[in-house]
C-alpha positions as CSV (number, residue, x, y, z in Angstrom):
1,M,107.9,15.1,119.4
2,A,109.1,17.0,116.4
3,W,105.6,17.2,114.9
4,L,104.2,18.8,118.2
5,L,106.7,21.6,118.6
6,D,108.4,24.1,116.3
7,I,112.2,24.1,116.0
8,E,112.9,26.8,118.6
9,Q,110.7,25.0,121.3
10,L,112.2,21.7,120.4
11,L,115.8,23.0,120.8
12,G,114.9,24.7,124.0
13,L,113.4,21.6,125.5
14,T,116.3,19.5,124.3
15,S,118.8,21.9,125.9
16,V,116.9,21.8,129.2
17,I,116.8,18.0,129.2
18,V,120.5,17.7,128.4
19,T,121.3,20.2,131.2
20,V,119.2,18.4,133.8
21,V,120.7,15.0,132.9
22,S,124.2,16.4,133.1
23,L,123.6,18.0,136.5
24,L,122.0,14.8,137.8
25,L,125.0,12.8,136.6
26,A,127.5,15.2,138.2
27,A,125.6,15.2,141.5
28,A,125.5,11.4,141.5
29,A,129.2,11.2,140.8
30,L,130.1,13.7,143.5
31,R,127.8,12.0,146.0
32,S,129.4,8.6,145.2
33,R,132.8,10.0,145.8
34,T,132.0,11.6,149.1
35,A,129.5,9.0,150.6
36,V,130.8,6.2,152.7
37,H,130.0,2.9,151.0
38,R,130.1,-0.6,152.3
39,A,131.5,-1.9,149.1
40,L,134.9,-1.2,147.7
41,R,134.9,1.3,144.8
42,A,135.7,-0.5,141.6
43,W,136.5,2.5,139.4
44,R,137.7,6.1,140.0
45,M,138.6,8.8,137.6
46,P,141.4,11.0,139.1
47,L,140.8,14.7,139.3
48,W,137.2,14.5,138.2
49,P,135.6,16.7,136.7
50,L,138.7,18.0,135.1
51,P,139.3,16.5,131.7
52,R,141.8,13.7,131.2
53,W,144.7,14.8,129.1
54,S,146.2,11.7,127.5
């Protein structure tokens, strides 16, 4: 892909892709925390999306 775009376009495209993936991940995590599931949740991170200070 680097040979098709100049550096500014490549950086812009990369930032858009990273932002979209992060938003999809956050939406999926929030949905999984609020949705009623039949199965027991195996893993939870307390106070998500706040960082863990340990």
